[in-house]
C-alpha positions in Angstrom: -170.1 -96.8 -118.3 -168.6 -99.6 -116.3 -165.5 -100.9 -118.0 -165.6 -104.1 -116.0 -168.6 -105.1 -118.1 -166.9 -104.5 -121.4 -164.7 -106.9 -123.4 -161.0 -106.1 -123.7 -161.4 -105.6 -127.5 -164.1 -103.0 -126.9 -162.0 -101.2 -124.3 -159.2 -100.9 -126.8 -161.6 -99.6 -129.4 -163.1 -97.0 -127.1 -159.7 -95.9 -125.9 -158.4 -95.5 -129.5 -161.6 -93.7 -130.5 -161.3 -91.1 -127.7 -157.6 -90.7 -128.5 -158.3 -89.9 -132.1 -161.2 -87.6 -131.2 -158.8 -85.5 -129.2 -157.1 -84.5 -132.5 -160.2 -82.5 -133.4 -158.9 -79.8 -131.0 -160.7 -81.4 -128.1 -158.1 -81.8 -125.4 -160.7 -82.5 -122.7 -161.5 -85.8 -124.6 -157.8 -86.7 -124.0 -158.2 -85.9 -120.3 -161.3 -88.0 -120.1 -159.6 -90.8 -121.9 -156.7 -90.6 -119.4 -158.9 -90.6 -116.4 -161.3 -93.3 -117.6 -158.7 -95.8 -118.8 -155.8 -95.2 -116.3 -156.8 -98.0 -114.1 -157.2 -100.4 -117.0 -153.8 -99.5 -118.4 -151.7 -99.5 -115.2 -153.5 -101.2 -112.4 -155.2 -104.3 -113.8 -153.5 -107.6 -114.4 -151.8 -107.9 -117.8 -153.9 -108.9 -120.9 -153.3 -108.8 -124.6 -154.8 -105.4 -125.4 -153.3 -103.6 -122.3 -150.1 -102.5 -124.0 -152.0 -100.6 -126.7 -154.4 -99.1 -124.1 -151.4 -98.0 -122.0 -149.9 -96.3 -125.1 -153.1 -94.4 -125.9 -153.6 -93.4 -122.2 -150.0 -92.1 -122.0 -150.3 -90.1 -125.2 -153.7 -88.8 -124.2 -152.2 -87.6 -120.9 -149.3 -86.0 -122.7 -151.5 -84.3 -125.2 -153.9 -82.8 -122.6 -150.9 -81.6 -120.5 -149.4 -79.9 -123.6 -152.8 -78.2 -124.3 -153.1 -77.1 -120.7 -149.7 -75.4 -120.9 -150.5 -73.8 -124.3 -153.8 -72.4 -122.9 -152.2 -71.1 -119.7 -149.5 -69.4 -121.8 -152.0 -67.8 -124.2 -154.3 -66.6 -121.4 -151.4 -65.1 -119.5 -149.9 -63.4 -122.6 -153.3 -62.0 -123.6 -154.1 -60.7 -120.2 -150.7 -59.0 -119.8 -150.7 -57.4 -123.3 -154.4 -56.8 -124.0 -154.2 -53.1 -123.6 -151.1 -52.8 -125.8 -152.7 -54.7 -128.7 -155.5 -52.2 -129.1 -158.0 -52.9 -131.8 -156.8 -56.4 -132.5 -157.4 -57.4 -128.9 -160.8 -55.8 -129.0 -161.7 -57.9 -132.1 -160.6 -61.2 -130.5 -162.2 -60.4 -127.1 -165.6 -61.8 -126.2 -166.0 -59.2 -123.4 -164.4 -55.8 -123.8 -163.4 -54.3 -120.5 -163.8 -50.6 -119.9 -160.8 -48.5 -118.9 -157.4 -49.6 -118.0 -156.2 -50.9 -114.6 
């Protein structure tokens, strides 16, 4: 989609919609929102809806960054303690590795 062809009201609507969709545990939607609307929010000449778009882009970037940190921490913790967690780790694993390194 080319944002240059869209009205400013529609840009704000789309940005808000993607921001709200991210709350459905979809942090990649926040990342897409940040990438897609970054130029609109911070590089274009000022217009009426830009302040709200800037707010949604900033919050989307913050939300996706926080999710990234949480996922990295979870994966690191799980990989380091998987063998110690025994049956519980087996139940939450998609692939069960054989043996122990």
